[in-house]
C-alpha positions, -999 to +999 in steps of 0.1 A: -656-360+281-635-329+283-618-337+249-653-341+233-664-307+246-633-291+233-637-307+199-673-295+198-664-259+207-636-260+181-659-273+154-685-246+162-658-219+160-646-232+126-682-232+113-688-197+125-657-184+109-666-201+076-698-181+073-690-149+054-698-116+072-726-096+055-712-063+044-734-033+038-739-022+003-719+009-005-736+043-004-706+064-014-710+086-045-730+115-059-768+114-056-797+134-069-821+142-042-859+138-047-870+156-078-833+161-088-833+194-070-797+190-057-767+167-056-755+152-024-720+137-022-716+108+003-681+100+013-662+087+043-657+111+072-635+095+098-649+060+105-684+070+094-701+081+061-714+116+057-731+136+029-729+172+018-749+193-007-724+198-035-746+217-060-781+227-068-799+217-100-829+238-091-823+268-068-842+268-035-878+280-039-873+310-016-841+320-034-822+318-001-788+300-004-778+301+033-790+280+062-815+306+074-838+280+091-811+267+114-822+272+150-787+283+159-782+319+149-745+314+145-751+288+118-777+307+098-752+323+074-736+290+063-739+284+026-762+255+016-737+243-010-711+224+011-736+220+040-733+186+057-768+171+058-759+134+064-737+127+094-725+097+115-737+070+092-726+035+102-733+002+085-760-020+101-766-051+080-778-039+047-787-005+060-768+026+071-779+045+102-771+081+112-787+116+112-801+138+085-804+176+086-832+192+067-822+228+058-859+236+048-871+230+084-838+235+103-843+201+120-822+170+124-837+136+123-826+100+129-820+085+095-818+052+077-802+049+042-808+017+023-793+009-011-823+000-034-831-015-068-815-001-099-787+016-079-810+040-060-809+050-023-839+050+000-832+079+024-855+080+055-859+107+081-875+094+113-893+109+144-898+082+170-910+052+150-925+072+121-903+075+090-907+093+057-886+081+028-873+096-004-856+079-033-823+093-045-808+084-078-772+083-090-760+117-103-743+118-136 
């Protein structure tokens, strides 16, 4: 009886190890934000993925190029180009979860990034259970 139980456990372990792990689709690269207003570069930062504004295609509507809406006065003089807006993203199945900073509002939200059809990214900012999504396209 003990031998049969051991064989069953061994067989279950072998089957479990034969099933390939589902890897998250990559999100690393350069991406145009909604409306191609800016380019965000997503790259590894430690064990996570992070994203920074790397250039503007269209200058901010108010003409301000610093983080003036940040609630922390010490951070309001940071330049928007180079500003980290995606932080702490970790793979979770076919999605990536982390935080997104919106320099227009000065607020940080829980975020989900999901690779989409045609090589796009769905980038969501969430408050509680309500999320708002944008589609980002690969930058050329």
